[in-house]
N, C-alpha and C positions, 0 to 999 in steps of 0.2 A: 504494500500500500504506500505508494510514493506520491508526495504532494509537491507541487511547484513551489518555488521560493516565495511567490506572492500569497500562497495559501498556508504557509507555515505559521504555526502558533508561536508567539514570542512572549517572553515574560513581561516586556514593556506593555504589550497589549493587555495581558491579564491584569497587571498591576494598575493600569490606568482606567480600565473599564468599570462601569457600574457593577454592583454585585450581581444583578440579573444578567448583564451581558457577559461578565466573566464566567458565571455558572454555565451559560449557554456555550461558551467556547470550550468548556471542559466536559460537556455532556457526553456520556458514553464511556468515560474512562472507567467508571465502576458500573457494571452491568445493571441497568434499570434501577440505579440507586443514586440519584442526583444529590441526596442529602450529604453524601461524603464530601463532594467538592464544595458544596455550599458551606459546610462547617469549616473546611480547610481554608476557604477564602478569607475568613476572619483574621488569619495570620499574615495577610498581605501587608507590605510588599514583600515579594519573594526575590532573593538575590541570585537564585540558581534553580535549575530544574530539580536538583536534589532537594532543595528546601521545600519546594511545592510538593514533591513526592512524599517527603517526611510529614508535612502537614496533613496530607490526605491519609497517610498511614496512621498518624496519631488520632485523627478523627474516628477512624475505624476502631482502634484499640481502646479509645475512651468511651465508645458507644456502649449502651447496655447490651447484654447478651441477646435479648430479643431482636435488636436491630442488627447485630452481627449475624445471627441466624437467618434473618430475612435477606441480608446481603448474600449470604452463601446460597440460599434457596433461589435467588434471582438468576443464578447461572444455569445455562442449559446443560443437559447431559451431553457428554462427548459422543458424537455419532448418533445422537438420539432423534426423537421425532421432529424436533425443530430443524435439525440439519436436513433430514430427509424431506420435510415439507417445504423447505426454503424460507422458514420464518425466523431464522437467526438474525441478530443484529448484523450490520455490515462488518463490524469489528470481529464478532465471533465467527462469521462466515469465513473471513480472511484467515483467522487463526486456525480453524479446523482444516481449511484447504491447505495451508502451509505445512501442516503436519501429515498430510496425505489421508486424513480421515474421510474425505469425500471420495477417495478411490479405494476404500476398504473393500476387500472381497466379502462375499456372503458369509464365509466362515468367520472372518474377523468381525464383521458386524454382529453376528450371532454371539460371539464371545463377548464383545463389548456390551451388548444389550443385557446378557446374563450377568456379567460382573457389575454393570451399573445398577441393575435391579437388586442384586445382593447388597451392594453398598448402600443404596437408598433404604432398603429394609433394615439394615444394621444401624445406620446413623440418622436417618430421617431427612436427609438432604442429598443433593447430587454430588458426585465426585467432582472436585474442582482441581484442575491442573493447568498451569501456564504451558500450553502445548507448543509454544514457540521456543521454549527452553531458554537456557542461559545465553545462547548466542543469537537467538531470534530466528535461526534457520529452520527450526521445527524439530520436535522429537519424532521418532519413527513410530509407526503403529505398534510395533513390538515393544518399544520402550514405554509407550502409554499403557499397554495392556499389563506389562510387568509392574509398572508403578501402581496401577489400580489393584492388582493382586496383592502387592506388598502392603498397601495402605489398608486393605480390608481387615487386617489383624490389629490395627491401632485401637486405642481407646477413644471414646467420644471427645474428650478434652484435647487429646493430641490431634485429632482430626479437625476440630474447630480451629485450633492454632495453625495447623498446616494449610487448611483451606484459606484462612485469612492471609497467610504468607503468600500463597499462590495468587490470590486475588490482587494483593498489592503488586506482585510481579507483573500480572496481566496489565494493571493500570499503568505501571512504569513503562512497559513496552508500548502501550497505546500513546502515552504522553510523548515518549521519544519519537514515535512515528510522526505525530502531529508537529513536533518541533524540528524534525529533520536531524535528530541526533542518532548516534549509534545506539542500538538497542541492547547492547551487552549490559549485564547487571552492574549497577553502580552502588 
């Protein structure tokens, strides 16, 4: 997802905009959860993308458990119904395509669906993973399936923490995309 230089988001624009306009610039960083960026914007002005990222992460960490769980539940299942029906957000569509989930074989899809169902039954929310990975080139389908299997044995609190960590990574990648920055973890 490459933007032209005129479309790139800048900290100067975020810092100078009204709260409503700044929130609109950041919509979609956190899946169906604009409250995260709205809370984070109270920390303006930001002197770096990292400062903005940390303000958003702090907003999530300081939120009540119910809000954190709603944020986790706002995420689509990997290779789930929303991908198959074409109703994912633009960002989620790009992320799942980058990792090759849109080209999954019928056997891989069956495995993912079964593991997703087992995960949701165990924890009560969808499995969340930053499928573009540490380098943003995307995890392979095998890596995604292996990670899902590994996380199925976690405790609920460990999984809440891990889902929130993954969600922050997803938001960081999306922010870097919009700002034209390298997507590698910072």
